[in-house]
N, C-alpha and C positions, 0 to 999 in steps of 0.2 A: 496466400499459401503456395498455390503453384506456381507464382511467381517466383517465391525462394526455392523451390525445388528446381525450379527452370534453370535457375542461375546458377544451383548447385552442381547440377548436372553439366552445365558448360564449363565451371570451374576444373571439376574430375576429367571432363573429355582434353580439356587443354592442358591439365596437368601432367595425365597419362602420354600425350602428345609428345610434351615437351621432355621428360622423362625418356621415350623410346629417342628422341631425336640426341639426349646427352649419353648415348649408350657407351660403352665401353669400346675400345676399337676388339674387334675380333682378329686375333693374331691368325696369321699363315704360315704355317710350320713349312709348307714347301716352299716357300720363299725364303724363310729363315735357313732351311738347308742348302740353298744356293748361296746364300751371303754367307755362312759359316763355311762351307768347303771351297769356296773361291776367294774369301777375303780372309778368313781366319786361317784355313788350314794352309793358304797358300803362302802366308806369312811366315808361321811357325815352322811351316816343313824347310822354306828357305833358311831362317834364323835358326833353329835349333836343329835341324837334320830330322826332326821327329814331329809328325802331326800331333795334334792333341785331339784325340777323338771322344765324340760325346759321350759313347759309354765307358771311357775313364773313370767318369764320375757318376755318382748317383743324381737323383733328381734333387735331392735336400744338400748334395755339395752344389751342384750348378747354382741353385737358388739362391744359398751361402755367397756363393762366388760373385755371381750378379748383384746381389744385394749391398756386399761391400763396395762394388765398383772401384775394385785397385786390379791393375793389371801389371806386369813386370816387376813382380814384387814390390808392389805400390809406387813405383816410378811414375808411373801413370794411369790412367781411367780406363776402365773399358770402355765407358760413353764414347770417349773419344773416338773410339774407332768404329763408332757409327755415324760421328758429325759430318755433316754436307762437307765442310773442310777437307776431313780427312778424304771425303770419297772423291772429291775435286782433285787431290792432292794425287791418287794413284788410278785415275781413269782412264788414261790414257794407255797403262799398260795391263788394266784389271777391267774384264768384260760386266762381272758384278756390278762393280763401284761405276760404271759407266751407266749400264743399265738401270740401275736405282738412285741414281743422281739426285733426282727431285722426291723421293720418298721420305716420308717424315722420319727423322732421327726414332723417336719414341715409336714409330709403326715397325721400325727394323727390328729393334731393341726386343720388342713384344714378339716379333716373328721368330727370332735367333732364339730365346727364352722357351717359345714353344717348340721348335726342333730339339734343343737340346733336352728340355723335360722329356719330349717323346720318346729319344734316342737314347735316354740316358743307360747306365747298367741295369737298372732296376725299372727302367719305364716299357711302354708300351711295343716299342719295336728298336729295342738296343740297335745302336750305328755305329760302326767305323767310320772313318774317313774315305772309303772307297765310293 
């Protein structure tokens, strides 16, 4: 019986270790803020002559927009602006793209999600683009 108990304890400990190693990425809203302001805001200001501020939308609106993954009225995807290929294409002119050139796409997306969620109209700290 003691042997079975010992084996069970080992299995539980190993399982707990594996679960903690597989934890979800802990997003960094501050990095998301930098990326949003230096990539998203820069482009929208240049193209539309008006930035898209995080506090222009609610948390639910941001979640829906990011989930839909449609940008430019469906002509391209939001995720394409986080791709390594996109960052490589603008890094000569954009310091944030160069700084985050090697950050995984999914991490940057989560960082920006955290920032717009926090900074949304109904978020903890609504923020514009300044």
